[in-house]
C-alpha positions in Angstrom: 227.0 199.4 -66.4 230.6 199.4 -66.0 232.5 201.4 -63.4 235.2 203.4 -65.3 237.4 203.6 -62.3 237.9 199.8 -62.5 240.8 199.3 -64.8 241.1 195.5 -64.4 237.8 193.7 -65.4 239.1 190.1 -64.9 236.2 189.5 -62.7 234.0 189.4 -65.7 235.9 186.1 -66.9 234.4 184.4 -64.1 231.1 184.0 -62.2 230.8 184.3 -58.4 229.5 180.7 -57.8 232.6 179.0 -59.1 236.2 179.3 -57.4 239.6 179.3 -59.2 239.7 175.5 -59.1 236.4 175.1 -60.8 234.4 173.9 -57.7 231.2 175.1 -56.3 231.9 178.4 -54.4 229.0 178.1 -51.8 227.8 181.6 -51.0 227.0 182.6 -47.4 225.1 185.9 -47.5 224.8 188.0 -44.5 221.3 188.4 -43.1 219.9 191.6 -44.6 218.0 194.3 -42.7 216.6 197.7 -43.6 213.5 199.4 -44.9 213.8 197.8 -48.5 214.3 194.5 -47.1 211.2 195.0 -44.9 209.3 196.3 -47.9 210.3 193.1 -49.9 209.2 190.9 -46.9 205.7 192.3 -46.9 205.3 192.4 -50.6 206.6 188.7 -50.7 204.0 187.7 -47.9 201.3 189.1 -50.3 202.6 187.3 -53.4 203.0 183.9 -51.4 199.5 184.3 -49.9 198.2 184.9 -53.5 200.4 182.0 -54.9 199.2 179.4 -52.4 195.5 180.5 -52.4 195.4 180.7 -56.3 194.4 177.2 -57.0 191.4 177.6 -54.5 190.1 180.7 -56.1 187.1 180.1 -58.4 184.6 182.1 -60.6 181.1 180.7 -61.4 182.4 177.1 -60.0 185.6 177.1 -62.1 189.2 177.8 -61.3 190.3 181.2 -61.6 193.6 180.1 -62.9 194.4 176.6 -64.4 197.2 175.8 -66.8 196.4 172.1 -67.7 199.2 171.5 -70.5 198.2 167.8 -70.9 194.6 168.6 -71.7 195.5 171.7 -73.5 193.0 173.6 -71.1 193.9 177.0 -69.9 192.0 179.5 -67.6 193.5 182.8 -67.1 191.4 185.2 -64.7 188.3 183.1 -65.2 188.5 183.2 -69.2 188.9 179.7 -70.8 191.2 178.8 -73.5 190.7 175.6 -75.4 192.9 173.9 -78.0 191.0 175.7 -80.6 192.3 178.9 -78.9 196.0 178.1 -79.0 196.9 181.2 -81.3 195.0 183.6 -79.0 196.9 182.0 -75.9 200.2 182.2 -77.8 199.5 185.8 -78.5 198.6 186.4 -74.7 202.0 184.8 -73.8 203.8 186.9 -76.4 202.2 190.1 -75.2 203.4 189.1 -71.6 207.0 188.4 -72.7 207.0 192.0 -74.6 205.8 193.5 -71.5 208.7 192.0 -69.5 211.1 193.4 -72.2 209.7 196.9 -71.9 209.8 196.9 -68.1 213.4 195.5 -68.1 214.4 198.2 -70.5 213.3 200.8 -68.4 213.6 199.4 -64.9 216.1 196.7 -65.0 215.8 193.4 -63.1 213.3 194.8 -60.6 211.0 191.6 -61.2 213.8 189.5 -60.3 214.4 191.0 -56.9 210.8 191.7 -55.9 208.5 189.3 -57.6 210.4 186.4 -59.2 209.1 183.1 -57.4 212.6 181.8 -57.3 213.8 184.8 -55.4 210.7 184.9 -53.1 210.9 181.4 -52.2 214.9 181.3 -51.8 215.3 184.7 -50.0 212.1 185.2 -48.1 211.4 181.6 -47.2 214.1 179.0 -47.5 216.9 181.6 -46.3 215.0 182.9 -43.4 214.3 179.3 -42.1 218.1 178.8 -42.5 219.0 181.8 -40.6 216.5 180.8 -37.9 218.0 177.3 -37.5 221.8 177.9 -38.3 222.3 181.5 -37.5 223.8 184.4 -39.7 226.5 183.8 -42.3 229.5 183.4 -39.9 227.6 180.9 -37.7 226.6 178.9 -41.0 230.2 179.0 -42.0 231.6 177.7 -38.6 228.7 174.9 -38.5 229.7 173.6 -42.1 233.5 173.4 -41.1 232.9 171.7 -37.6 233.0 167.9 -37.6 229.6 166.1 -37.5 228.3 165.9 -33.9 224.8 166.0 -32.3 224.4 169.9 -32.7 225.2 169.8 -36.5 223.2 166.7 -37.1 220.1 168.1 -35.3 220.4 171.4 -37.3 221.1 170.0 -40.8 218.7 167.2 -40.6 216.0 169.5 -39.1 216.7 172.2 -41.7 216.4 169.8 -44.8 213.4 168.1 -43.3 211.5 171.5 -43.2 212.9 172.2 -46.6 211.6 169.1 -48.1 208.1 169.6 -46.4 207.9 173.2 -48.0 209.0 171.5 -51.4 206.0 169.1 -51.0 203.6 172.0 -50.3 204.9 173.9 -53.2 204.5 170.9 -55.5 201.0 170.2 -54.3 200.3 174.0 -55.1 202.0 173.7 -58.7 199.8 170.6 -59.3 196.8 172.5 -58.3 197.5 175.0 -61.1 198.0 172.1 -63.6 195.1 169.8 -62.9 193.0 171.6 -60.6 192.7 171.5 -57.0 189.8 168.9 -56.9 192.3 166.5 -58.5 194.9 167.1 -56.1 192.3 166.6 -53.3 191.5 163.1 -54.8 195.0 162.3 -54.6 195.2 163.0 -51.0 192.0 161.4 -50.1 192.2 158.3 -52.4 195.9 157.5 -51.6 198.8 157.2 -54.0 197.9 153.8 -55.2 194.7 155.1 -56.7 196.5 157.8 -58.8 200.0 156.6 -59.5 200.6 159.1 -62.2 199.8 162.0 -60.2 201.6 160.7 -57.2 204.8 160.1 -59.4 204.4 163.8 -60.6 204.1 165.1 -57.0 207.4 163.3 -56.0 209.2 164.4 -59.0 208.1 168.1 -58.5 208.9 167.9 -54.7 212.3 166.6 -55.5 213.1 169.3 -58.1 211.8 172.0 -55.9 213.9 170.6 -52.9 217.0 170.4 -55.0 216.4 174.0 -56.4 216.2 175.7 -53.0 218.4 173.5 -50.9 221.4 172.9 -53.3 220.9 174.8 -56.7 220.2 178.1 -55.4 221.7 181.0 -57.1 222.8 178.8 -60.0 219.0 178.9 -61.1 219.3 182.6 -61.5 222.9 182.8 -63.0 223.0 179.9 -65.3 219.6 178.4 -65.9 217.2 181.3 -66.1 216.9 182.8 -69.6 215.7 186.2 -68.5 218.9 186.7 -66.5 221.1 185.6 -69.3 219.4 187.9 -71.9 219.4 191.0 -69.6 222.7 192.1 -71.3 220.7 192.6 -74.6 217.9 194.5 -72.9 219.9 196.9 -70.5 221.3 200.2 -71.7 222.9 203.2 -70.0 219.5 204.5 -69.2 218.1 201.5 -67.7 217.4 201.9 -64.0 219.2 199.3 -62.0 220.7 198.6 -58.5 223.9 200.7 -59.1 227.0 201.9 -57.2 227.7 205.7 -57.5 231.4 205.4 -58.5 231.5 209.3 -59.0 230.8 209.9 -55.6 232.2 206.8 -53.9 235.8 206.6 -55.5 238.5 206.5 -54.5 237.5 204.1 -51.9 239.2 203.3 -48.5 238.9 203.3 -44.9 239.0 206.6 -42.9 241.7 207.3 -40.2 240.8 209.9 -37.7 243.0 213.1 -37.6 244.4 212.1 -41.1 243.8 214.1 -44.2 242.6 211.8 -47.0 241.3 212.3 -50.5 238.8 209.7 -50.5 235.3 209.2 -51.9 232.3 208.1 -49.6 232.9 204.3 -49.8 234.8 203.2 -47.0 235.5 199.7 -48.4 233.7 197.9 -45.6 232.7 195.1 -48.0 229.2 195.0 -46.3 227.6 195.1 -49.7 229.4 192.1 -50.7 228.9 190.2 -47.7 225.0 190.5 -48.0 224.7 189.7 -51.6 223.0 186.5 -52.2 224.9 185.8 -55.4 228.3 186.8 -53.9 229.2 189.5 -56.2 230.7 193.2 -55.6 228.1 195.6 -56.9 231.0 198.3 -57.1 232.2 196.4 -60.1 229.3 197.6 -62.0 226.0 195.7 -63.3 226.8 192.2 -63.6 225.1 189.0 -64.8 224.6 187.6 -61.2 222.9 190.6 -59.8 219.2 190.2 -59.3 218.4 193.7 -58.0 217.4 192.5 -54.5 218.4 195.8 -52.9 220.1 194.1 -50.0 223.2 196.0 -50.7 221.2 199.2 -50.8 220.1 198.8 -47.2 223.8 197.8 -46.0 225.3 200.8 -47.7 222.6 203.2 -46.4 223.2 202.0 -42.9 227.1 202.6 -43.3 226.5 206.0 -44.8 224.2 207.0 -41.8 226.9 205.9 -39.2 229.6 208.1 -41.0 227.2 211.0 -41.4 227.2 210.8 -45.3 224.2 211.0 -47.6 222.4 207.7 -48.3 222.3 206.5 -51.9 225.7 205.7 -52.5 224.3 202.4 -53.8 220.8 202.8 -55.1 218.3 202.6 -58.0 219.7 204.6 -60.7 221.1 204.4 -64.5 224.6 204.9 -65.6 223.7 207.9 -67.5 222.2 209.4 -64.2 225.2 208.6 -62.3 227.7 210.0 -64.8 225.7 213.0 -66.1 223.5 213.8 -63.3 220.4 213.0 -65.2 219.0 210.1 -67.5 216.5 209.8 -70.3 213.3 208.1 -69.0 212.1 207.9 -72.7 214.4 206.6 -75.3 214.0 205.4 -78.7 214.7 201.9 -77.7 212.0 202.1 -75.0 209.5 203.8 -77.3 209.8 201.1 -80.0 209.3 198.3 -77.6 206.3 200.2 -76.2 204.8 200.7 -79.5 205.0 196.9 -80.1 203.5 196.2 -76.7 200.6 198.6 -77.6 199.9 197.0 -80.9 199.8 193.6 -79.2 197.5 194.8 -76.5 195.4 196.2 -78.9 195.1 193.2 -81.1 194.7 190.8 -78.1 192.0 193.2 -76.7 190.0 193.3 -80.0 190.3 189.3 -80.3 189.2 188.7 -76.7 186.3 191.2 -77.2 185.2 189.7 -80.4 185.8 186.1 -79.3 182.6 183.9 -80.0 181.6 181.8 -77.2 180.6 179.1 -79.9 182.7 178.5 -82.9 181.1 176.7 -85.9 182.5 175.5 -89.3 180.7 174.2 -92.4 182.6 172.8 -95.4 181.4 170.9 -98.4 182.4 167.2 -98.0 185.8 166.8 -100.1 185.5 164.6 -103.2 181.6 164.5 -103.1 179.7 165.8 -106.4 176.2 166.8 -106.3 173.7 163.8 -106.4 170.2 163.8 -108.1 167.5 162.8 -105.5 163.8 162.1 -105.7 161.3 164.8 -106.4 163.4 166.3 -109.0 166.0 167.7 -106.3 169.6 167.9 -106.2 171.7 167.5 -103.1 175.2 168.4 -101.8 176.9 166.8 -98.7 178.5 169.0 -95.9 180.5 168.4 -92.8 180.1 170.6 -89.8 181.9 171.1 -86.5 180.5 173.1 -83.6 182.7 173.8 -80.5 181.5 175.2 -77.2 184.1 177.6 -75.7 182.2 178.4 -72.7 181.5 176.7 -69.2 177.7 176.6 -69.8 175.5 174.2 -71.8 174.6 175.6 -75.0 171.5 174.8 -77.4 172.6 175.1 -81.0 170.4 175.0 -84.0 171.4 175.1 -87.8 169.1 176.6 -90.3 169.3 177.5 -94.0 168.7 181.2 -94.7 169.7 181.1 -98.4 168.7 180.2 -101.1 165.1 180.1 -100.6 163.5 176.7 -100.9 166.6 174.9 -99.7 166.1 172.0 -97.1 168.7 170.7 -94.5 168.7 167.1 -93.8 170.8 165.7 -91.0 172.7 162.3 -91.7 173.7 161.0 -88.4 171.1 162.8 -86.0 167.3 163.3 -86.3 167.4 167.1 -85.7 169.5 169.9 -86.5 169.0 171.2 -82.9 171.5 169.7 -80.3 173.1 170.5 -77.0 176.8 171.5 -76.3 178.3 170.9 -72.8 181.2 172.5 -71.4 184.1 172.3 -73.8 181.5 170.2 -75.9 182.3 169.3 -79.6 179.9 168.0 -82.1 180.8 167.0 -85.6 178.4 165.5 -88.3 177.2 165.7 -91.7 174.1 166.8 -93.5 172.6 167.1 -97.0 171.5 170.4 -98.5 168.7 169.8 -101.0 167.5 172.2 -103.7 164.7 171.9 -106.3 166.5 171.3 -109.6 164.6 174.2 -111.3 165.9 176.7 -108.9 169.5 176.2 -109.6 170.8 178.7 -112.1 174.6 178.8 -111.7 177.1 175.9 -111.0 177.9 177.4 -107.7 174.9 178.6 -105.8 175.8 181.0 -102.8 174.5 179.3 -99.6 174.1 180.8 -96.1 173.6 178.7 -92.9 172.5 180.7 -89.6 173.8 179.2 -86.4 171.5 179.9 -83.5 172.9 179.9 -80.0 170.0 179.5 -77.4 167.5 180.7 -79.9 169.6 183.8 -81.0 171.7 184.1 -84.0 175.3 183.6 -83.2 176.8 183.7 -86.8 176.2 183.1 -90.4 178.3 180.6 -92.4 178.8 181.0 -96.0 179.5 178.2 -98.6 178.5 177.1 -102.1 175.9 174.7 -103.5 177.3 172.8 -106.6 174.6 171.6 -109.1 173.6 171.3 -112.8 172.5 174.3 -114.4 169.3 174.2 -116.2 
């Protein structure tokens, strides 16, 4: 969203975190305050509470959330996804991505400012600790410029010690989501020497988190995050973003008492710039660096109140709403994305509703022909595989239902009945025997019933190859 009153747009040739010499431009944002910031604080507390308690939440003795990439075991809201469910899990992730796209097309980067873990940890945890120890932005600038003394050493070492302690806590929580809270507990109780791999992962994660929130900061949002980089492709003139009302605000300037001036409502106080955590001027229009944190809205509203002007000079709005006074809530673009989302949600819902707790497959053994057996019988060899996708032990039985007179003879086990534990997998082979006189075609249709706990789960179809009489 561009500001038509800005003729020179050279600011788009650079990013706020790099100065003219190419060095890091460290951002010192002013401590924000206001109703939106208060709302974000309470919402962040809720999300942080959910994040840190998430690994401890369980359902029927199993984690409510688990993202075990190494073992390819995932649990989302208590629903397990095993390696065999990879297409279903991929569809779930694709649906989530499309939902984010639809949300961005309509509401811009609200997710970044209100719900993104990077923003929540940085602005609502680490930044608050920094304000508490070092003071507001001017005090921080002064502290960084002053030579090293006892005061600076105590504040800097204390701050970074707390930062690393929080990073360790976040790393433990992250591990809890990856390997389960029970495994993290073993690491704590048994000590690092008993679990060197997990301890190494903990150290790496802790270091990464510390580096991101102590040093990298807004670079993660501006340079690394693909969502932020792609926002330009998803936003349009009807997208709701944190926007400066240039129609009302320009021309900007400081008001002088008793002097007639043709100015807009913007007094050019730069408080919206001072409070921005990525160091941009929102009055230049929508920019890559803007994470929609609403800090500039609170600051501008405070200024407008003091000069007896209406609030909302900076607000949630679209460019179309600012220029025309109204905006389309439903556009062709948003409808197209929404239609795709509805299709994906419908397919995902159907697949989840029809997902069988036990998956079974039976195939004729490749390269094997029929064999003549005793008592004038013919046999075919089959391979079978049964997978338990639940957390409960399942009693499985294979039965031949068609053709009449067929017999099933297991090769590597005594019975066609067996137990399947959690995430259990049973593979094996068996013979199907048919009386030779009953074979009327080269390929006789055959049906094998798979019983789960005594109830019919599914019926598998195959063919029996034999000599025609």
